[in-house]
C-alpha positions, 0 to 999 in steps of 0.5 A: 524468486520471491516466496518468503511469505509462504509460511506466514500465509499458511499461518493465516489460512486457518483464520480466514473464517468465511473468506474464500481462500485460493488453494492448491487442489485438483489433478495433474492430468498428464506428465506435460500438463499444468498444475491446478488451482494455485495458492500463489499469484504470478504477476501479469497472468490473470486479468481482472474482471470488471467488478473486481479489485486486486490489492497487493502489499508492496510494503508492510514494515517499519521506518527502519530498513529490512530487506524482508519488508519494505515500508508502507505501500498498497497498490490497488488495481481495479477492473476498469484498468485503474491503479492507485498507490496508497503510500509509497514508503521507503524500499517498496518500489523494489516489490512494485517493480517485480510486478512488471506493471508498466510505469505508465499505468503507475501514475497515481499516488495517494499519501496518508501522511508525510512520514518517510515510511509512507512516502520515502520511495516517491523519488524512486517512482518519480525518477524510475518511471521517468526513465522507464516508460511513464509518459506524463506527470506523476499525480499525487494526492495528500493531506494539508497540514496544521500550516502551509509548510506541513502539507503535501504541496509544500512537501512535494514542491521542496522535493522537487527542489531537492532533486533539481540537479537530477531533473535538470540533467534529465530534462536535456536528454528526456522529455521533461513531461514525465518529470513533473508532479501534479499535486492535489492537496485536500483538507486533512480535516475533511470528514468522508470528503470526496478527494477523487471521483472518476470512471466509477471510482470514489476515493474519500478521506477521513482524519486519522489520529497519528503523531500530529495534525495532517494524517488521513485514512482512505476509503475506496469504493468501486463496483459496489466494493469497499476498501478502507486504507487506514495508514497510520492511525490510533482507533478513532470515531471516524474509522469506526463510523465510515469503515463499517461493513467494508469488504477489506479494512486495512488498519495498523497493528503494532508490536507489543510493548514487550517486543518493542523492548526485546527487538527494538531496544526501546525503554519500557516507558517509551515502548508502552507509549509508542505501542499503546498510544501513538500506535494501535495495540493488538487488542485495540486493533481487534476491538476496532474490527470487531466493531466495524465487522469488515468481511476481511481485516488486515493488520500491518505495520510491524516486522512480521516474523515468527516471534512477533506474529504470534504475540500480535495474533494472540493479542488481536484474538482476545477482542476479534474472532473474524476473518484476518490477515496479518500482512507481510510484503508480496501478498495479494487479495482479490476482492469481488462479490463472490469473496476474497482470495488471499494468496502469496506472490511469486515474482522475479528478483531481476525484473525489467520494466515493461512498456505500455501501449503508449510510446514515451514522448520524444526528447526536447530538440537540441538547444531548446532545454538548458544542458548542465 
């Protein structure tokens, strides 16, 4: 069972400051009774209310692989039944699978940019969902690039070309429909641009400052609630303007230059550039949050362990004293008008996929699809 984040969750409980925290308490009334309120979330055991958002960290780490933390992936579940991925970085699908959500419900992916640590597990979602219950095409939204060959549409088109053997060998045995990917590419330069609007959900994009042209941040609005997903970004005027007064604001906060040298083996010059110019330093993250004043701030995009956590926390607290979580994988935030609950997730290591209410489409009739 996954409980690796419990100690770090307890470290963050002291800094919620006004945020509702779901904590253990009460009395067990009989020897065969159940425990009272828990500080952990067991996937699939709680129904969302109509005006509620559940935010799950399925990946919070770095491009380099680590068993304890996958690369960036946020799953947003809404009270109307919608579910959205924001990035799907390398290794994150193992955490997603442990939630045991039917793949048919997990068909919408919004990409902030095209670094592998933000879309490297698209292949796992694509093929895994195809073989385990998704009934239709996977849907991907993502930004354009400075040129056509740097945009999301080009990337997905050539993703499918790269996996042509995979698709061809499945098409003859399974319905081809779940193996398709539809792409909605939007202009990365759009400012507060609506990229999705349906069933009471609005998702907007703003430019992000990261590595090169073609990175964005997202703003999701639902039931009067606002969640901002920064992706990878340096502090910028668009985030400051459009992330103000969010219920939850997610923004990268990176390792300190000292820790980049110590743990990541970078030279001092490289560490200074990466930690303070390509990515967002802890004091800069804090300055962003103290300016936009979210109800709850989430920092991520670093290997979260005792040695790094304390350095980043101390740096953030030089410029920000509001509600804060320094995220790691398998954490969940329940967001509503009543407050924000922050918990750890307990999930099985050996999860099987779960079917949704719609049966998978039948395989093609013999001889209608080439069988390689």
